N, C-alpha and C positions, 0 to 999 in steps of 0.2 A: 774498203781502203786497200790499196796495193801494198805489196811487201816493202817497196821503197819508201812509201809514205809512212808505214809503221816503223821502219828503221829510223827514219828522220825524227819521228815523234818520240821514239825511245831515246834517241840522242839528245834531243832538246830537254826531255824530262831529266835525264842523268846530269846534264849541264846545270839545270835549275837546282837540283838537289845538292850538287857539289857546291854551287854558289852559296846556298843556304847554310852550308857547314862553316862558312866564314862568319865569325861572330864578333870579332873585335877584342875578345879576351883570348890571349895567346893559348892559354891552357885548354880552353874549349875548342879553339881552332884545331889544335894538334890532335886532341882526342877524336873529335868528330870527323876530321879529314882522314885520320888513320882508319877509323871504322868504315868510312865510305870507300876508301881505296882498297881495303883488305876484306871486307865482309859484305858490303851492300850488294854488289853484283851477283853474288852466289846465294843471297838470302831469298827466302820465299817471298812471294808478293805481299803476304800478310805482314811479315817482318819488315819489309821495305816500307810499307804504309805506316807501321808503328814508328820507324825511324823518321819518316817525313812528319808525322804528328809531333814527335819530340822536337823537331826543328822549328815547329810553329810556336813553341813555348818560349817564354822570356828567359834570358840567361840566368837571372837569380834563381828561377825555379829549377832549371837544369842543374845548377851548382848545388842547390839544396838537396836534390835527389842524389847527386854524386857523392856528397859528403855524408849522406845518410840522415840528414836533419829531418827530411820528410820522405815519404814513400809515395810513388805514383799509384793512383787507384787502378789504372789500366795495367793488367798483368803483362801485356805485350810490351808496353813501354818500360815496365819494371825489368823485364828480361833484357831489353836494350841497355838500360842503365847498368845492370849487373855486368854486362859484357864490357861496357865503357869503363867501369870502375876497375876491371881486371886487366885493362890494357896497359902494356908497358911499352912506351915508345921512347 
């Protein structure tokens, strides 16, 4: 695959992840978009995949993690949740 195709593929991936940050709950939208805009691009591929995995979860699950009612079993997702919980926007 050429470098132009890889760049386009990356652009599409980033647009898809950004779109998935839009949840319908304003509080989650703000937190997830802030993380995406300020942290996602400079994160390791593993951390990026953990964030993508978090985005696959239902809103009530994410909110339960953020409020501390439940804890993620995956340490990588727990790390993302910790960062989100400490975000001041």
